C-alpha positions in Angstrom: 0.0 0.0 0.0 1.4 3.4 -1.0 0.9 6.5 1.1 -1.3 9.2 -0.3 0.5 11.9 -2.2 0.3 15.3 -0.7 0.6 18.5 -2.7 3.1 20.9 -1.3 2.1 24.4 -0.7 4.1 27.0 -2.5 5.3 30.0 -0.5 3.5 33.2 -1.5 5.6 35.8 -3.1 5.1 39.1 -1.1 5.7 42.2 -3.2 8.9 43.9 -2.4 8.6 47.1 -0.4 9.2 50.2 -2.5 12.8 51.5 -2.4 13.2 54.8 -0.4 14.0 57.8 -2.5 17.7 58.6 -2.8 19.1 61.1 -0.4 21.6 63.8 -1.1 25.0 62.9 0.4 25.3 66.0 2.6 21.6 66.5 3.4 20.8 66.5 7.1 17.6 64.9 8.4 15.0 67.5 9.3 14.1 67.9 12.9 11.3 65.6 14.1 9.1 68.3 15.5 10.5 71.9 15.6 7.2 73.2 17.1 7.7 71.0 20.2 11.3 72.3 20.7 10.0 75.9 20.4 7.4 75.3 23.1 10.0 73.7 25.4 12.7 76.3 24.8 10.4 79.3 24.5 12.0 81.5 27.1 11.3 85.2 26.7 14.8 86.7 27.3 16.8 84.0 25.5 19.5 84.1 28.2 21.2 80.8 29.1 23.3 79.6 32.0 26.9 78.7 31.2 26.4 75.0 31.0 28.9 72.4 29.7 28.2 68.9 28.5 29.7 67.6 31.8 28.1 70.1 34.2 26.3 68.2 36.9 22.7 69.0 37.6 21.1 68.2 41.0 17.5 68.7 41.9 16.8 70.8 45.0 13.1 69.8 45.3 10.4 67.7 43.9 8.5 68.9 40.8 5.8 71.5 41.6 2.3 70.9 40.2 2.7 73.8 37.7 5.9 72.3 36.1 5.8 71.3 32.5 6.3 67.5 31.8 9.9 68.1 30.6 10.7 70.2 33.7 9.2 67.5 35.9 11.2 64.8 34.1 14.4 66.8 34.7 13.7 67.1 38.4 12.9 63.4 38.7 16.0 62.4 36.8 18.3 64.7 38.6 17.5 63.5 42.1 21.0 62.0 41.8 23.6 64.2 40.0 23.4 63.8 36.2 25.4 65.6 33.5 23.6 67.8 31.0 24.6 65.4 28.3 22.9 62.5 30.1 19.8 64.6 30.7 19.7 65.5 27.1 20.0 61.9 26.1 17.3 60.7 28.5 14.9 63.4 27.4 15.7 62.9 23.7 16.2 66.6 23.3 19.0 68.5 21.6 21.6 70.0 23.9 20.5 73.6 23.2 16.9 72.9 24.2 18.0 71.1 27.3 20.2 74.0 28.4 17.3 76.4 28.0 15.1 74.1 30.1 17.7 73.8 32.8 18.3 77.6 32.8 14.6 78.1 33.6 14.9 75.6 36.5 18.1 77.3 37.8 16.3 80.7 37.7 13.4 79.2 39.7 16.0 77.6 42.1 14.6 74.1 41.6 18.0 72.7 40.4 21.6 73.4 41.2 24.4 73.3 38.6 27.7 72.0 39.8 30.9 72.3 37.8 32.6 69.0 37.0 35.6 68.0 39.1 38.8 69.3 37.6 41.8 67.2 38.3 45.3 68.5 38.4 47.3 68.1 35.3 50.2 66.3 37.0 50.0 64.4 40.3 52.2 65.6 43.2 55.6 64.1 42.9 56.1 63.7 46.7 52.8 61.8 46.9 54.0 59.4 44.2 57.3 58.9 45.9 55.6 58.2 49.2 53.4 55.6 47.6 56.4 54.0 45.8 58.4 53.8 49.0 55.4 52.3 50.8 55.0 49.6 48.1 58.7 48.8 48.3 58.5 48.2 52.0 55.8 45.6 51.5 
């Protein structure tokens, strides 16, 4: 007795997705939503605090009820010290918009900006010699 013959199903051919239009080599991607950035960074005077990428931001209080969602997010994130670059990445905002947002929070005394720790260019020679002598005695 021979087993019944089964017809194999053929895989369906899905149409290929259309190719994206070619981009110019030096063209930059347009911003996702410039209106949103304008509403976030819409300060009246345009002044900014002197903030660096590594300036640490620390919250002084919890977010007030009148704070915008972005301001509340900065205050929640900066409960522990975070750099401006990290806040910018977490909020998915450009550095310039983040600095305007942080400047408003500094003016309202809700956050504190701390300069990054600057180390000396060269360590103290006497300290290195003392460590070396201590290691040699071991």
